[in-house]
C-alpha positions, 0 to 999 in steps of 0.5 A: 310716874309711869305707873300712875293711873290716867287723870290722877294728877289732881286727885288731891284737888277733890280733898281741898276744903271748900263750900259745896259746888265751889271746886269741881273735879272731874276724875275722868279727865286726863292730866293735860286736860285737867291742867288746862282747865285748872290753869285757866280757872276763875277760881284762885284755889284751882289755879293754886292747885295747878301751880302746886302740881305743875312739875308732876304734870310736866313729868306725866305729859312729857317735854313737848306737851309741857312746852306747847301747853304748860309754859304759856300757862306759866307765863300767864300765872306770873301776872295772876292777881292772887299773891299765893299763886305767884309766890308758889309759882316761883317756888317751883321754877327750879324743879321745872327748869331741871325737868326741861334741861334733862328732857332736852339739853339744848332746847330745854336750856333755851326755854329756861334762859328765854322763858323762865329766867325773864319771868323770874326777873319780872317778879323781882320788882314785885311789890309783895315781899313774899313774892319778891323773896321767892322770885329772888330764890328762883332767880339764883337757882335758874342762874346756876343752870346757865352756862358761864357765857350767858351769865353776864347778859342774862344774870349780871345786867339785870342785877346792876339795873336793879342797883341803879333804882335810886328811888327804890330802896328795896330794889337796891337791897335786893340787888346787893343780896343777889350779888352775894348769892350769885358770886359763885355762878358769875365766876372770878372774872365778873366778880373782880370786874363788876361785883367787887366794885358794886359791893364797895359802892353799896357800902356808901349808900345813903340807906342804912338798910342797903349798907346792912345788906351789903355786910352780908355779901362780903364773904361770898364775894371774897371767896371768888377773889384773890387775897390781893383784891380783897385786901385792896378793895373789900377790907377797907370797905368792911372796916368802914362799916364797923364805924357806921353811924347806925347801930344796925349796920355795925350789928350786921358787921359783927354777925358776919365778921367771922364768916368773912375772916374764914375766907382769908389766909389763916396768918392774915386773920388776926392782923386784918380783923383784930382791930375791928373786933376790938372796936365792935366790943367797945362800941357804945351800942349794947346791941353791937357789943353783945352781938360781937361777944356772941361771936367772940368764941368763933373768932378765937377758934378761927385763929387756931393757926395764928402765931399767938392769940391776944390774952385780952380776947381770952379774958373777955371770952371768960368774962362772957361765960361768967356773966352768962352764968350769973344772968339767967336771961343770957341763955343764948350767950351761954349756948354760944360760949358752949358751942365755941368752947372746944375751939377756944381750948384747941386754939389756946392750948393746954397751957391756958387750961388753968384759966379755962377750967372754971368755965368748962365746969360751969358750962357742963353744969349749965341749967340749959339742955342745949348748952350741956348738949353742946359741951357733951358733943365737944368733950373729945376735942377738949380731951385731944387738946389737953392730952392724955395726962389731963383727961382723967382728972379734968374731962372724964367726970363731966363726961360721965355725968353727960352719960347719966344726964336726964335729957335724952339729947344730952346723953345721945350727944355724949354717946356719939363721941365715946369712940373719939374720947377713948382714942384721945384718952389712950390710957387703959385706966381711963378707958375702963372707967369710960366704958364702965360709965357707958355700960351703966348708962345703958342699963338705965336707958328706956328710950330705944333710940339711945340704945340704938345709937350706942349699938351703932357706936359699938363698931367705932369703939371696938376699932379703937382697941383693934390692932393696926397693920404691921403690929406683932401678935406676941401676947403681951407685946407692946402694940403701937397704935394711933392712940399711942403705945399700949399692951395687947393684953390690957386691950384684950382685957378691956374688950372682954370685961367691957365691950363683950358684955355690952355687945351681948346686952345690945344683941339681946335687946327687945327692939330689932333695930338695936339688935341689928345695929349691934350685929354689924359690929361683930367684926370690929369686936372680934378684931379687938377680942382676938387680934391675932386673927387680924394682925397683918392679915395672916391666915391662922391655918398655917402656924406663924413662926415667931422670932424664937422659931416656935410656932405661934397659934391664935390664943384661947380668946379666939376659940372662946369668942367663936364658940360663944357666938355659935352656941348662943346665936347660931344654935340658939333656940330663938329664931331671932338669935339665929337671924342675928348670927346671919347678920354677924356673919355679914359683918365678918365677911365684909370687914374681916380677913376671909380666913376668919369667916371660913375657919370659924363661922362658915359651917354654922352659917351653912346649917341655917339654910335648913332652919325650920323657920322661914324667916331665918332662911329668907334672912340668909338669902337676902343678907348672904346673896350679895357676897355670892356674886362673882365679885363678892367675897364668897364668889369662889367658896363652893360650900356656900354656893352649894348651900345657896343652890340647895336653899334655892330648890326649896318650896319657899316662894320668897326665898326662891325669888330672892336667890333666882335673881342672882345667877349662881354657878352650877353646883354638882349634887356631890357638893350639895351632899357633902354640906354639913348637917346641923344634927350631926355636925357638932362639937363639944361646944354645942352642949349649951344652946345659950338663950332659951325662948320659943323655938320658932319651929312651930310659930314664926311670930311667937313671942321670944322669952330671952333668958338674960340671967343665964348669959350673964352668969356664963359671962361672969364665969368666963371672966372669973376664969380669965382673971384667975388663970395665968398665962403659965396655967392656961393650957396651949390651945393652938388653932388649928391643930398641927398639920395632919400627917400623910398617913391620915390625909385623904387619898394617901397611900396609907389610907386608900381613896376618900370615903363617902360622907356617910362612911366618914361620919360612921368611922369610930376613930373620927368624931361626928362633924370633925373636919379641917374647919371645925378643928379650930373649935376642938381642944388640943388635948382632945386631939392628942387623945384621939391620936393616942387611941388610934395609934399605939406609937405615934412615932410611926406616923412621921416614919410612915409619912417619910417612907414609900408605902410600897416598901412597907408591903402596902398595896393600894386598893382601887375599890372600897368594899363595905363590911357588915356593921360591927355588933357595937354599932360602930358603922361601916368600915372599908377594907383598907391597908393598915399599919401593923400596930393598927391591925393588932389593935383591931384584932383585939377583943371588942370590949378591949377596943372600946375601952 
């Protein structure tokens, strides 16, 4: 509001359709002058514009000007001859009261209690129905702003005086409605002393309209009274209304009976209200009995905690379902039955399913979309009530039909409950069928909002298959989860065969919102695909000793999933895939153990700070920045901080502005120099870059051609490999490899001081980009091969690590001397002491060394 130009308060008034010369707007007037001119105008249209812009003008001119100039105009507007002006004025009283109290809690409160509330009270007796209704809403809103001590005189007494209008039936009807709406503001004491007594008296009123309005106020008043007071005063009055001579009163009682029953203790609902329900169901008026039949499912649902439910009520409910199927005109009846069916099943239990099964099938196949939508949204509650044994045969076929439904609203309602239904099913066979149906349904969906909803539900779905704290990581061991006992091997198989393809399919969607929503589920999917990384939160850097004493390492799935994400997204040719990888890392940083990010996904994320596309760099800055603060999860990760500082020093204005707002700690130039280079920091998994498309380096807004067939073929190959290989045939792939011996550690006595990054990358014994983080992406057999090539007898490693270097005749050098590069172009090598076996290998001919 402060940034608005002077006099812009009534700028919209000049666009009000009117005849030439009827509405004159002078744009050079200030907000207050314009308000005073419009508020006293002879044209009702200008006065209406003043009322509609009243609250906005109050914020513009401030509290003092509002009190001195605008409130007098408001009081005059309450007597305006135009009905629309008075009605609109009441609709803005709540916001105006909030402005006054927030501006000055003491004086503003006095203005609300002494000026606005009496004005609204005056209009409660208005002849125009719309004005009277708006005044009643304003009166209730203003009462919520009052202090408890002022409610008796300022609120309750005006309502009681309205109730004494013997000649004004409308005034008494409004009074009984106000008693229900004001019960919470008045509090328990006033409700017990006055409101309950007055409500009981209204049930004896000579006008059926007053008695009908009284039926709607019982629930709100009962919330403020004890059960003893309700049983003594309100229940007899309500039961008397069920026998009222006028059918309109009994219909209102039927429509409000369940709401009133929900305020009572669960064990008292059947005793207190079952006789009333039977009376209304057997009423001679068709309108009354139909109204109670519509509420019958809701009433059975509220008896869930009761000892037992009468079979007569269930039979009448089923008869309603059958009648609605036979009568096409009873559309609303079938909708109410579908809306309450899950509550009825949960109340009756699985023992009554044989009698409920036909109704379930009929409602699921109803011709109305809103009926099928209600059933699709509550199938998981039915499954929970039936148990895992009946889900596959009774619930799954209908739910799969909902996922293929022709109406979008039905499919979306079903997608929202997939996770809950998977949790209720618990059996792997049922879960596979359900996920396969979801994948098939996604392949036929053209509406992007449906795919976006599926992407949002992917995270909760993956959490169903994620391990729980306290489980063991032994492959194939039984994992006890909230859903029940299940095998971790089966869980991972479901994840790789169903969830991973669905995740990749949604990440390759043509709509950005769908891709971003799918990326947020990366952490949940990782916990299901590689649960050994998440169990008990144990870092995978240290080998976990199993019960048998052998070290246990993360399985092949951890490496496969990480390599696939890096290859397809972090090193993807499409800049959109690289941006998607950043959002995946955001999910992993937030939800996964920190070691999972640092071991598998951190270094590829650092590459993207040097991405040629500015959109990728800007995405990196905006998404990763919250984690770099002192309280963030990456606040102590020096490599990520160094990458952020390096990115901040670029010439990108927007990137610099985003990172400049955060006070990043100082980072040395040496730390920046040691950051990984995307051109040299490679491993064997980087041969394939995944999806192809425009590189984005030449155009940031070019069309990206996604090659989905390549991804699907690659996924099928991975699935075939998993299916064809057995645990005995799979080579061991520990992550990370065995601890590096002392002879290979940096600054060890056997190796000398650490080398600069350029010298380390040029060493012939170390492949490019090989470090402690990327070890997790290297096969164990490759590590074994490298060690065998470096040392002729690896047995000496253990001996050298245990012995004192001086006993071997090795002197530590303080200075690293550079030597000329060899003829073979192997790079620079420092003069460091070597073991005798290693010296003999280096003294061999050049061709033999290369071999």
